[in-house]
Steps between C-alpha positions, in 0.01 A plus 500: 500500500614854427671634821299820477174306493599268782586800717158662469307533826216263571151626571506320837127494552423869552189615319651806333804304394287286271381794294617594156610837642743332738648282225531803274681689774749218550575469130520875456746513787714228343506688175593825674785318677628370164429135578283458191652613170333645192384229264485228767205263459302438819380147557146510633525156656839554661406840645165378634670209676789709631271765645228267627220665304251383241561552131190721486654728766826509303309593186343792687849621592620457140202712382590777746865507398411482132288810551798666668720406200734302725396166344391422147244230426532352152208279391592132454856569611490602864591781737832680480680774697467810284779666307400871490556680169525871426131570571529325834802714592317821407201396717723413794684834491177691451379363834837549670515868397161558661585330829866529592578870452180580692611268782837676518323835513218429748534161671473554879711209606821520299763297681838626378681248726327212326573652163865547598522138604374392161766720335760318712376168370505630142854628530614169643337319207665739259842435651438124465376545143177323599237619253217303664566657839521849345162438342366376835624813678352725234161331539521540878591867469195586292273280707615689808417832339140392442472338841568845647159614370329277759246404238422129477345542160808676357726238649293219342513677163875549533544129578328418170708756314829368649409148401473623141822700544687189603401337172627807313827496691572153367514649152794712623701207628762555233527870582638515858562876480125553493483393863831637617452867425164505677671411827650847528191667355301344787767619743466849364129495567563404862747783540240746382240354736737520794552865416126557497495576125189302409399703196847464347503127579157455344605680182823298486310174538265587215797569272659173619187305412488664156860395443447143618199461272694629201789264570271203529312581185821550305631163624178321412494653152856381434403155618203490261722608208742220576 
């Protein structure tokens, strides 16, 4: 059995754990963590057995994640982890531009110590040349920004967006500089926040997101040409 599948949590008898929403949350989390790669086919039977849920419940979860564009259901072929294309990237960054700069500007619970700790992890990963850990730290950094809003709904939305972002990041696996230069850009945002310069930090983040989107789109377009 696939190690990722065998490591999935069991429902363990709780009522809410047997719902499609719970299964969707677990799979979404695994995708956000990078445990499920773009293009991977998901075995309905293996997943249902590993998680201790019915196949109908699993299908409910697949439907939710298909709607979120995290999974792709192909008739007569199966369910696959999505591989976002240019339109998917544009949609992701459209959402991020609406949420993250606003969080930097107005979130009441910004924790600069937590953000600084993430920067420390990112710099350590950069020193090791560990692209996966740099991507993890970047995800944590942006998740922390949205957590500072105190809004459960925004945090849930960001979790979905970050799951899609993880899939996009895999397309940049052969471009390590994409991840490395954002380590210090994130550090620069923290410095502005420590100095109380929220408006400047918000504007800088918006420009940063524009740049990241442009880089990803350019990389995807080159890949399509090849």
